[in-house]
C-alpha positions, 0 to 999 in steps of 0.5 A: 499500499503507498502513502498518499502524497503530502498536500500542497505546501506541506514542506517543513524543516527542523534543525536537528540538535540531537542526536548528532554527532560531534567531530570524533564520531560520538553522539551528542546534542548541540546547543541552539544558537539566536543566530540559527533560530532567526535565520532558518525561520527567515528562510523557511518563510521566504521559501512557503514552508509551512513550519519550522521545528527546532529539536532539542531534548534539553528543556534549558535549550527549548527556553532558550528557543521560547525566549528568541520567539517571544521577543519577535513575535510579541516584544519589541523585536515584532514592533520594531520589525513585523515581517520577522515576526512573521517568520519567527510564527513559524518555529516550533520547539519540539523534544525530538523529531518523532514530536515534530512528525507526530504534529505534521500527522495531525495537523496533515493526516499523513506521516511525513517523508524525512529528507536530511542533509548529511556532511559525511561521504560515507552515509550520502548513499542513504539521503535522496538528493536534492534533485530527485526531492526538488522534482517531486516537489515541483509540482506540490509548491509554489514560491510565495511573495515574503522576500525577507531571507538573511543576507548569510542565507542568500549567500549561502544560496547563491554560493550552492546553486554557483558552486555545487556539483549537480546531483 
């Protein structure tokens, strides 16, 4: 039995802080940073993603995310730069990838297909290529009128488009 296709526009991202591997290959929990939460939210909103999960099993780290969100959704940041408030409104701190999957299934009625980036070449065979997923998503998503990427994200996208090998 094949799983039905997800609804149009139902693409999410997750910044996973656990489990991740350090340089020695040990499983660790990495620290959440304000700039990652903020800038990835802006990119996710610009590209029309349905939401953005920040994953950490450490309660104090999820509280850091809550404080960042409070500043941008209802605090001085929201009053000063309302378009960032829109972007940060899509951020959801969660305990695990599984919790994010459950939330997506609750909203859409389907389990999500998981894709991941991988920095280690020996694991690349387990990762779906961007080009293959782009082909699949071509008819499922559409651009939005929101255009507020951070300069760091825009530079990274430009560099990737110019220099990354085609897969």
